[in-house]
C-alpha positions as CSV (number, residue, x, y, z in Angstrom):
1,M,-19.3,30.3,-64.1
2,S,-18.2,27.3,-66.1
3,K,-16.0,27.8,-69.0
4,V,-17.4,27.6,-72.5
5,A,-15.1,25.2,-74.4
6,A,-14.4,24.9,-78.1
7,N,-13.5,21.7,-79.8
8,G,-11.3,23.5,-82.3
9,G,-12.7,21.8,-85.4
10,G,-9.7,19.4,-85.6
11,G,-6.4,20.1,-87.1
12,G,-7.1,18.0,-90.2
13,N,-10.4,19.6,-91.0
14,K,-10.1,21.0,-94.5
15,D,-13.6,22.4,-94.8
16,Q,-13.5,26.0,-95.9
17,I,-15.6,29.0,-95.1
18,P,-15.6,32.6,-96.5
19,V,-13.5,35.2,-94.7
20,V,-14.4,38.9,-94.4
21,V,-12.1,40.7,-96.9
22,G,-10.8,44.2,-97.3
23,G,-7.6,45.8,-98.4
24,S,-5.2,48.7,-98.2
25,S,-5.7,52.1,-99.9
26,S,-3.4,53.9,-102.3
27,S,-3.3,57.6,-102.7
28,S,-1.7,60.1,-105.1
29,G,-1.1,63.6,-103.9
30,G,-3.8,64.9,-101.7
31,G,-6.6,62.4,-102.7
32,L,-7.4,58.8,-103.6
33,R,-6.4,57.5,-106.9
34,Y,-9.1,55.4,-108.6
35,P,-8.0,52.7,-111.1
36,S,-9.2,52.8,-114.6
37,N,-11.3,49.6,-114.2
38,G,-13.4,51.3,-111.5
39,K,-12.5,48.9,-108.8
40,T,-11.1,50.3,-105.6
41,I,-9.2,48.5,-102.7
42,Y,-12.5,47.5,-101.3
43,H,-13.0,45.1,-104.2
44,R,-9.7,43.3,-103.6
45,P,-9.4,40.3,-101.1
46,I,-6.7,40.2,-98.5
47,N,-5.9,36.7,-99.5
48,R,-4.3,36.9,-103.0
49,S,-4.4,33.1,-103.6
50,K,-7.0,31.4,-105.8
51,T,-9.4,31.2,-102.8
52,T,-10.4,33.6,-100.1
53,E,-11.3,31.1,-97.5
54,L,-10.3,30.3,-94.0
55,S,-10.2,26.8,-92.4
56,Q,-13.0,26.0,-89.9
57,A,-10.3,25.0,-87.4
58,S,-8.7,28.4,-87.5
59,F,-12.1,30.1,-87.2
60,A,-13.1,27.9,-84.3
61,Y,-9.9,28.8,-82.4
62,L,-10.3,32.5,-83.0
63,F,-14.0,32.5,-82.0
64,S,-13.4,30.4,-78.9
65,E,-10.9,33.1,-77.8
66,M,-13.5,35.8,-78.4
67,V,-16.0,33.9,-76.2
68,S,-13.4,33.3,-73.5
69,Y,-12.6,37.0,-73.5
70,A,-16.3,38.0,-73.3
71,Q,-16.9,35.5,-70.5
72,R,-14.4,37.2,-68.1
73,R,-16.1,38.8,-65.1
74,V,-19.7,38.2,-66.3
75,T,-22.4,37.4,-63.7
76,G,-24.8,35.6,-65.9
77,I,-25.7,34.2,-69.4
78,Q,-27.5,37.3,-70.4
79,E,-24.5,39.5,-69.7
80,L,-22.3,37.1,-71.7
81,E,-24.6,37.2,-74.7
82,K,-24.7,41.0,-74.4
83,R,-21.0,41.2,-74.6
84,L,-20.9,38.9,-77.7
85,N,-23.6,41.2,-79.2
86,L,-21.4,44.2,-78.6
87,Q,-18.5,42.6,-80.2
88,G,-20.4,42.0,-83.4
89,H,-22.2,45.4,-83.6
90,P,-19.2,47.5,-85.0
91,I,-18.6,44.7,-87.6
92,G,-22.1,45.1,-88.9
93,L,-21.8,48.8,-89.2
94,K,-18.7,48.4,-91.4
95,L,-20.0,45.5,-93.4
96,L,-23.0,47.5,-94.6
97,D,-20.8,50.0,-96.4
98,L,-18.4,47.4,-97.6
99,L,-21.2,45.2,-99.2
100,L,-22.9,48.2,-100.7
101,I,-19.7,49.6,-102.3
102,R,-19.1,46.2,-103.9
103,E,-22.5,46.3,-105.7
104,P,-22.7,47.5,-109.3
105,P,-23.1,51.3,-109.5
106,R,-26.8,51.0,-110.5
107,S,-27.7,49.0,-107.4
108,Q,-25.5,50.8,-104.9
109,T,-28.5,52.0,-102.8
110,R,-29.1,51.5,-99.2
111,P,-32.2,49.6,-98.2
112,L,-35.2,52.0,-98.1
113,N,-37.8,49.8,-96.4
114,I,-37.9,46.9,-94.0
115,I,-38.5,44.2,-96.6
116,T,-35.5,45.4,-98.7
117,L,-33.3,45.4,-95.6
118,L,-34.4,41.9,-94.4
119,H,-33.7,40.4,-97.9
120,F,-30.3,42.2,-97.8
121,L,-29.6,40.5,-94.5
122,K,-30.8,37.1,-95.6
123,N,-29.1,37.1,-98.9
124,N,-26.1,39.5,-99.1
125,L,-25.0,39.5,-95.5
126,W,-25.3,35.7,-94.9
127,T,-23.6,34.9,-98.3
128,H,-20.7,37.2,-97.4
129,L,-20.2,35.8,-93.9
130,F,-21.1,32.1,-94.4
131,G,-21.0,31.4,-98.1
132,R,-24.8,30.7,-98.3
133,Q,-28.1,32.4,-97.7
134,A,-30.0,32.1,-94.4
135,D,-32.5,29.3,-94.3
136,K,-35.7,31.2,-93.7
137,L,-37.2,34.6,-93.2
138,E,-40.5,35.2,-91.4
139,K,-42.7,37.9,-89.9
140,S,-44.2,37.5,-86.5
141,L,-47.8,36.4,-86.6
142,N,-48.4,37.7,-83.1
143,S,-50.5,40.8,-83.2
144,E,-48.9,42.0,-79.9
145,V,-45.4,42.2,-81.5
146,P,-46.0,43.2,-85.1
147,D,-42.5,44.8,-85.2
148,Q,-40.7,41.5,-85.0
149,Y,-39.2,39.5,-87.9
150,M,-37.2,36.2,-87.7
151,I,-34.2,35.0,-89.7
152,Y,-33.6,31.2,-89.3
153,D,-30.2,29.5,-89.6
154,N,-30.3,25.7,-89.3
155,E,-26.6,25.3,-88.7
156,P,-25.0,28.5,-87.4
157,L,-21.3,28.3,-87.9
158,V,-20.5,30.1,-84.7
159,N,-22.1,27.2,-82.7
160,A,-20.4,24.4,-84.6
161,Y,-17.4,23.9,-82.3
162,V,-18.7,25.4,-79.0
163,S,-19.4,23.0,-76.1
164,V,-21.8,24.6,-73.6
165,P,-21.8,23.3,-70.0
166,R,-25.1,21.9,-68.8
167,E,-25.7,24.7,-66.3
168,M,-25.4,27.2,-69.2
169,N,-27.6,25.3,-71.7
170,S,-29.6,28.4,-72.5
171,L,-26.5,30.2,-73.9
172,N,-26.4,30.8,-77.6
173,C,-23.1,32.1,-78.9
174,A,-24.8,33.2,-82.1
175,A,-25.5,36.4,-80.1
176,F,-22.3,37.6,-81.9
177,V,-24.0,37.2,-85.2
178,A,-27.1,39.0,-83.8
179,G,-24.8,41.9,-83.0
180,I,-23.6,42.0,-86.6
181,I,-27.2,42.1,-87.8
182,E,-28.0,44.8,-85.3
183,G,-25.1,46.9,-86.6
184,V,-26.3,46.6,-90.2
185,C,-29.8,47.7,-89.1
186,D,-28.4,50.7,-87.2
187,G,-26.1,51.7,-90.1
188,A,-29.0,51.5,-92.5
189,C,-31.1,53.8,-90.2
190,F,-33.4,51.0,-89.1
191,P,-32.6,50.8,-85.4
192,A,-33.5,47.5,-84.0
193,T,-32.8,45.0,-81.1
194,V,-31.6,41.6,-82.4
195,T,-31.4,38.5,-80.2
196,A,-30.4,34.9,-80.9
197,H,-32.5,32.0,-79.6
198,S,-32.0,28.2,-79.9
199,V,-35.0,26.4,-81.3
200,G,-33.4,23.1,-82.3
201,G,-34.1,20.1,-80.2
202,K,-31.3,18.3,-78.4
203,E,-32.9,14.8,-78.6
204,E,-31.2,12.1,-80.6
205,G,-32.1,12.1,-84.2
206,E,-33.0,15.8,-84.4
207,M,-32.2,17.0,-87.9
208,W,-31.1,20.6,-86.8
209,P,-30.0,20.4,-83.1
210,E,-28.3,23.8,-83.4
211,K,-31.1,25.6,-85.2
212,T,-31.2,29.3,-84.2
213,V,-33.7,32.0,-84.9
214,F,-32.6,35.7,-84.9
215,V,-35.4,37.9,-83.7
216,I,-35.3,41.4,-85.1
217,A,-37.5,43.9,-83.2
218,F,-37.5,47.3,-84.9
219,Q,-37.9,50.5,-82.9
220,P,-41.4,52.2,-83.0
221,E,-40.1,55.1,-85.1
222,V,-39.1,52.6,-87.8
223,L,-42.6,51.2,-88.0
224,E,-44.1,54.7,-88.0
225,R,-41.9,55.7,-90.9
226,E,-42.8,52.5,-92.7
227,S,-46.5,53.2,-92.4
228,L,-46.0,56.8,-93.7
229,I,-44.1,55.5,-96.7
230,G,-46.9,53.0,-97.4
231,K,-49.5,55.7,-97.3
232,G,-47.4,57.8,-99.7
């Protein structure tokens, strides 16, 4: 297979993007010590400077190494996208708890239905990862797949500096983000399969050539539970 190359974003690129943040814990005796202001280590950013941002060049380099690692010994594009998905899944599981614990106490509740979960993904998750909300959220109008929902991103950051060879033009490295979404869904007890598909045109003058849709297909038991909640 041809190698997927990354442009690196340029050493002089000073554009900034948010970085996933965390911290270290402190303990006293046999248990955790909570500060008087109510904020724990999960509210503190790793970067103690005025901003908690990472340059796009640094992100492009790190992500290109992740793609190169996933590309080793794969036999096709689907297997490569599956590996990228698996890399993102555990991140989504952890991000769910992190984002919820940072909410005010009165709103620290897990999503209880599909619509609440989807808005959490479009707003909270996207803002935390990319500094903005996703561009659009839709439900499938196809009666044969009523369990599918779509989240659109016109300019997915993970595709910004990735050059895909012509023979691999169907590859979408946003499968990594699809894995994060899938991890959040699984952690919230809404098991689903999430895939990333390119919908932007490559012709000259196309406004969003990297436009990507994330298709979320919930498992049958989720839809059954949703219908029972609606009847209640």
